C-alpha positions in Angstrom: 0.7 -11.2 14.6 -0.9 -11.2 11.2 0.5 -9.1 8.4 -1.1 -5.6 8.9 -3.2 -4.4 5.9 -1.8 -1.2 4.1 -4.0 1.3 6.5 -2.9 -0.2 9.5 0.6 0.9 8.4 -0.1 4.6 7.3 0.3 6.2 10.4 3.8 4.5 11.9 4.9 4.9 8.5 4.2 8.6 8.8 5.8 8.6 12.1 8.8 7.5 11.2 9.2 10.0 8.6 8.1 12.5 11.4 11.8 13.0 12.1 12.1 15.1 9.0 14.7 13.0 7.7 15.1 11.4 4.1 14.0 7.7 4.1 14.4 4.9 2.2 11.5 2.3 1.9 13.9 -0.6 2.5 14.7 1.3 5.7 10.7 1.8 6.3 10.3 -1.9 5.3 12.5 -3.1 8.3 11.6 -0.7 10.9 8.1 -1.2 10.2 8.4 -5.1 10.5 10.1 -4.8 13.7 7.0 -2.5 14.7 4.6 -5.0 13.6 6.8 -7.8 15.6 6.6 -9.4 12.0 8.5 -13.0 12.0 10.8 -13.7 9.3 8.3 -16.0 7.7 6.0 -13.3 7.6 8.1 -10.8 6.0 8.6 -13.3 3.2 5.3 -14.2 2.7 4.3 -13.9 -1.0 1.2 -12.5 -2.3 -1.2 -15.1 -3.9 0.3 -14.3 -7.4 3.8 -14.7 -6.2 5.1 -11.8 -7.8 5.7 -9.8 -4.5 6.4 -10.0 -1.1 2.7 -9.3 0.9 4.2 -7.1 3.6 6.5 -5.0 0.9 3.3 -4.4 -1.3 1.6 -3.2 1.8 4.1 -0.6 2.9 4.5 0.7 -0.5 1.0 1.1 -1.0 0.7 2.8 2.3 3.7 5.1 1.0 1.9 5.7 -2.2 -1.6 6.9 -0.5 0.5 9.0 2.1 2.1 10.2 -1.0 -1.1 11.3 -2.9 -2.7 12.7 0.3 0.2 15.2 0.5 1.4 13.9 3.6 5.0 12.5 2.2 6.8 13.5 -0.3 9.3 11.9 -2.9 12.9 12.8 -2.8 13.8 10.4 -5.1 13.6 6.9 -6.4 12.4 4.5 -3.3 13.0 7.5 -1.2 10.6 10.0 1.0 10.4 12.4 3.5 7.5 14.2 5.8 5.5 17.2 4.3 4.8 20.1 6.2 1.2 18.9 5.9 2.1 15.3 7.1 4.1 17.2 10.2 1.0 19.2 10.9 -1.1 15.7 10.7 1.3 14.0 13.5 1.1 17.3 15.6 -2.9 16.4 16.1 -1.7 12.9 17.3 -4.1 11.0 15.1 -5.3 7.4 16.3 -5.3 6.3 12.3 -5.3 7.4 9.2 -7.5 5.7 6.8 -8.2 5.4 3.0 -11.7 6.1 2.6 -13.5 9.5 3.1 -16.0 9.0 6.3 -18.4 11.3 7.7 -17.4 13.2 10.9 -13.7 13.1 10.2 -11.6 15.5 8.6 -10.4 14.8 5.0 -6.6 15.2 4.4 -6.1 15.4 0.8 -8.6 13.6 -1.6 -7.1 10.0 -0.5 -6.9 9.9 3.5 -8.8 10.7 6.5 -7.4 11.5 10.1 -9.2 9.8 12.9 
């Protein structure tokens, strides 16, 4: 499987946090890597700049954008949990969460849309 883009990671990441517990980004990386059936080679693949692992970078961006949308909240360095707003979104059973605002879709915060 190809490494998913950060938008494809957003809903699975929110779902992981849906248990209401605190999570570390490291735990999320492991759970999501398994969820997307990534090989060890894919998990270790570097960005073109060579400065970071591609999958790690995309998970961190997904976490950042979910935080900006008010769906996740930070509880310490590299740690997060779902917000009440995030729980409300999961109850709607969305098909996806996307960064760009598109017509005919409900906007969540200023950053994300739920479809």
